[in-house]
N, C-alpha and C positions, 0 to 999 in steps of 0.2 A: 504494500500500500504506500502511495506517495505521501510524503509529509506535507501538510498544508502550511501556508505562510504563518497562520496563527500558532501551529505546533512548533515551528522553528523559532518563532519569537519567544514562546514559553520556555523552550530548551535553553535559549540564550540567557533569558532572565534567571532561570534556575542555576545555570552554570555560574553566572555572576554572583548569585547569592551564595553558592558553595564556596567560591573563592573568598568572598567577604567574611565568611565564618571561619576560614582557616586560621589556626592559631599563629600568632606571631611570637617567636620563641628564640631560644638559644641557637646560635649559629645557623641562621637560615641560608639556603632553603633545606627544609627537612633535616636539620642538624648536620648537614654536610659541610658547612662553611663556604659553599660555592653559591654566591648570590646570583639571583636571576636578573639583577639590574643591568640595564643597557644604556648606551649613550654616554659613557664615562670617558674622562680624559685618559689618554694613553701615555701622557707624560705630564709632569707638573712644572710650574715656574720654579726658578732657583730657590726662592724662599718657601716653597710649598704652595698648595692651593689656598684660596682665600678663606680666612677664618670668619665664619658668619657670626658666631657668638660663642661665649664660654660661660658656664655657670661654675663658679668657684666656691659655692656655698653648700654643696652636698656634704654629707658625712662620709668618712673614708669607707671604701669598699672596692671589691674586685669584680663586681658583676658588670655585664654589658647592659646597654639599654634595650628595651623592646617597645613596640609601638601598637597603638590602636586608639580609636575614639579621638583622633587628632591630638594624641597625647603621648608623651614619652614616659616610660616607667623604668625605674632603676632602684636598687636597694643600697643601703648604707647603714653604718652603726657607729656609735661613739667609741667602741673598743673598750669600754669600761666594764669591769666585773658587775654582773647583775643587770646589764642593760638588755634592751630588745633590738632586734633588727628592725629597720624602718623602710617602708615602701614610699618612694617619692614619685609624685606625678608632676611633670613639667609640661608647659605648652610647647608648641613647635619652635618657639624662639628661646627656649631654655628657662623661662620664668616659672617659679614654683607655683603650682596650683593647690596642692595639699600634700600632707605626709601622714602616714599611719604606722604606728607600731604594731607588729603582727606576730612576733615570736621571739623566743629567747636566743640571744647571741651566743656563739661559741665562746668558751671561757679559757681555752688553752692558747697554744701558739697561733699567731695570725688570726685574731678574733674578728677581723673585718668581714663584713657580709660578702658573699660571693655568688649566690644563686641568682641567675638572670630570671626575671619574672616571665611567665607565660600568659599571653593575652588572647582570650577568645571572646568575641563579642564585647559585652560590657563588663565582663568579669576578668579579674587578674588573679592568677594562681602563683603562689610563691612559697618558699621554704626557708626557714631560718637555719643558722649554723648549728643549732641544737636539734634539728629535725622536727620543728613545729611547722605544720602546714597551715596555710590560710588562703581563703577565697575572699577577695576584696572587690567591692563595687568600683569599677574603673572610672565612674563618673563622679561619685561623691567621696570615695575613699573610706566608706563605712565597711567594716568587716561583716561578711555574710556568714562564714563559719570558720572555725579553727579546729585543728586536730593535732594533738601531741603524738605524732606518728611513731617516732622512735621510742619514746617512753612507753607508750601503750602497747607496743608490739615487741618489747624486750630487745629493741635495736641496740647495736653496738656502734662504736665510733673508732675511726682511725685517730691518729694524733692531731689532726686538724679539723675535726668535726665533720660537718655535712656541707657539700657544695653542689647538690643536685638541683638542676632546673627541671621542673615537673613536666611530665608528659600528659597531655590531655587528648582523649580520643573518644568519640561517641559520647556516652553518658558517664565515662570513667576518667579518673585522674590516677596516675600510677606513681608509686614511691618505693624506695629501696631501703628498708630498715636494716637488713642484715641481722646477724646474730643467731642465737640458738632456736628461734621460733619461726622465722620466715626470712626469705630474701627480698620478696617483692609483694606489695599489697596494691589493691585497687579500691578506690573510694568512689562513691557516687559524687560526681562533680557538682551537683546542685545542692546536696545536703551535707556532704562530708561523711556520710555513713559508710561503713566497711562493706564491700561487696564480696571480695575474696582475698585470701592470702596464700602465697605459694608455700611449698615446703622450704626447709632451711638447708643451706649448704655448710652450716657451721662456720661461716666466714664473715669477716667485717665488710661493710659496704666500702666501695671505692669513693672517689670524689667525682664520680662520673655522672653525666647526664645521658641516659640511655637513648636508643633509637627504636623506632617502631617500623617494622617492615612486613610485607606480605611475601611469603615464600612457602612452597609445598602446600598451597591451599590453606595456610594458617596465618593469621595475623600474630606476629610474635614480637615481644620486647627483647632486644638484645642489649645486654648489660655487662659490666665488668666490675667484679668485686676485687678485694685485695689478692685473692688467690685463684680466681676463675674468670673465664668469659663464658656466658651462658645465655640460653634462650628460654623465654617464658611464654606460654600460650596466653594471649591477652584476653581470651574469652573466659578462662576459668582458673588461671594461675598455675597450671601444670608446668613443671620444669621439663622442657622438651629435650635439652641436651646441655652438656657442660664440658669444658676443657680446662685442665689445670694450667695456671700461669703463675710464675714466681711471685711470692707474696712478701718476702723479706730479704733484706740486704744488710750485712754488717750488724745483725742483731736487732734491727728495727723495721717497722712497717714501711713498705714502699708507698709511693704516692698514688699511682693508678688513677689519673683523672682526665684521660683523653677519651673523648667520645669516639666509639668505634666507627669504622667505615664499612659500608656494605655495598656489594654489587653482585648480582646473579648468584646468590648463595654463598659467596665468599665474604669473610669478615676479617678486617685487619684491626689488631689491637697493639698498643705499645705503651710502655711506661719508662721512666727515666732510670737513673742509677745503674746503668750498664745491664739492665735486663733486656732480653731479646724481644724485638718486635716479632709478631707472629701472625701468619695468615691461616685462618681456619675455614674449612669447607663444610657446610652443612649438608648432610645427606639429603637425597632427593625426596625422602619421605618426611624430612624435617625433624627426625627423632634421634639423631646422633650427629656427631661432628668429629672431624680429625684435622690434624695440623698438616698443612700443605708445605709451608716453608717458614723458616725463621731468619731474622737478620739482626746483626749487631751494630748496624749503622744508625738507624733512625729510632733511638730510644728517647721519645719525646717526654720532656718533663711535665709541662702542663699547658703548652701553647697550641695544641691541636694539630691536625693534619688535614690536607685536602687532596682529593683525587681528581686529576685533570688529564683526560685523554690517555689513560693507561699508566699514569705515573703518580706516585705519592710524594707530596712536598711537605716539609716541616723542618723543625730544628731539633738537634740532638742534645743530649746531656753529656758534657765533659766533666763538669762538677757543678755545684749549686750556683756558681757565679759565672759560668761560661758554657758555651755551646756553639755548634756550627749549623749552617743551613744546608739541607740535604735534599736529594731527589733519589728515589728508588723505583724500580719497576714493579707494577702491581702484580704481574703474573709470576714473577720469580723472586722478588726481593733484591734483585741485583742493584748494586750501587751505581748510579749514573754520575753523580758528582757530590762533593762535600766542600763547602766554602765557608771561611770565617768572614762574617760581616757584623762587627760590633759585639753581638752577643746573641744567645738563643732568645726566643720569644714566641709570640702568637702569630697565626697566619690565617687569612681568609683569601677568597678569590672572586673575581668577577671578570667576564669577557676575556678570559685567557690571561689575565694579569693577576699576580700575587701581591697581596698587601701584607707586609711583614712588619711587626711592631716589636722591636727588641726591648727586653725587660729592664735593663740596667739604667740606660740614659734616655730612653724615650725616642730614639731614632725610628722613623717609619720609612720603609722603602717600597717603591713600586717596581716590581720585577716581572719580566716576561716569563710565563710558565714554559720553560724551555728545558727538555731533558738532556740537552747537550752541554749546557753550562749555566752557571749562576749569572743571569742577565739583568743586572740592575739598570733601571732607566732613570729614576728620580728618587730623591729622598729629602726629608726635612726632619726637624727635631721638635718634639713637644716640650714646652717650657712651663706650662701651667700645672698647678697642683702642688700639694705639700709633699715633703720628702716621703719616699717609699717606692717600691718596685712598680713597674709598668706592667701589671699582670692582667688587666682586663683585655678581652679580645675585641678587636675592631668590629664595627658593624657598618654596613652600607644600607641606607634607606632613602628612597626617592632622590637619588643623586647626591646624597650628603654622606660624607664619611664621619662617623662618630667615634671619637677616641676618649677613653676615660683614664685619668690618672689620680688615684686615691680619692680626694674630695672634688675633683674637677671633671666636668664633662664638656668636651669641645665638639663643635660642628663645623666641618670644612666642605666647601662647595667643590665637588669633583665632576660636575656635569661638563660634558664637552660643549663648546660653543656651537 
């Protein structure tokens, strides 16, 4: 039967509605760090792109911004014992609209907030450093519900608390308490009530924001704990598969905070401290997995990785204060190049260009995604913000590059003329 003009119009309207309802979250698109933005500069002026505005009045934190309702959402904390993490809402010119305390801050090392909010429609979902979840009205800033997810599910903590950005899907929001009772839970996103909890792997949670994929006819959450990479059936919490991954080095917990990459049933995971990166292949039935290859080049500390045209880009860990930028092949793990540029740091991509933000001095580089060489095109240095590492990941939204440094959020115009 031929579609009528009215049917086509309705399909277009529904398609637009679905896109509008898609969550804006950690490392878009779909947590890959590869932005869908187009029409961006392929080189920058000598002093960098134009700074549109800077807000220097936030509290310190390492979260990236997320967007919705013509608003910017980001978290911060005072860093004092007994304080709460705070969700800030800014207008698109960086002016504060409101701020809401939503959950207990981490009290150990590096207590600054680090979870990037997830925005879906008029609701903002976020997580504190102590594992307290909150759903906040994105227009008014009023709390809709809260849930002490780690505490109520006997969750455990690594040495640096919780850094998970929440996954929202359908009627559910997912979180990873870890510990002796469960690895992953699902809550009703409207009420905060528990829907299911997975079995336990008797493992601490990582500092990872997991991904949601469709494979083998199953929607699965792929996550990384301190000792495993594993897949969970999003419909009921069944653990579908797990693969061991080193969890300790020199007598202490490892970091494990890099969101995994997924393509065609293959999953890449990495962690710093000279642990091996690892490619895992999920069985075609989705119920087991095995290691395809390992590499000792790209052991990313916490700056993320991107996959571009069959190659993985990121920075490795030489020590806590240093690292190189690297490229390895997706299919084999073969090293393509390794280059020192200032320091290790975070990475995102758009239109075949890499945006690298080194963590020590705030230099940001624009690099062609070239597997043959480290191909730096332009760079500049961020000078705003109080003392502290440049750990927040960059974000591109509507032709603007957002960079955070501790208490400061900056917006740079990177649209091509």
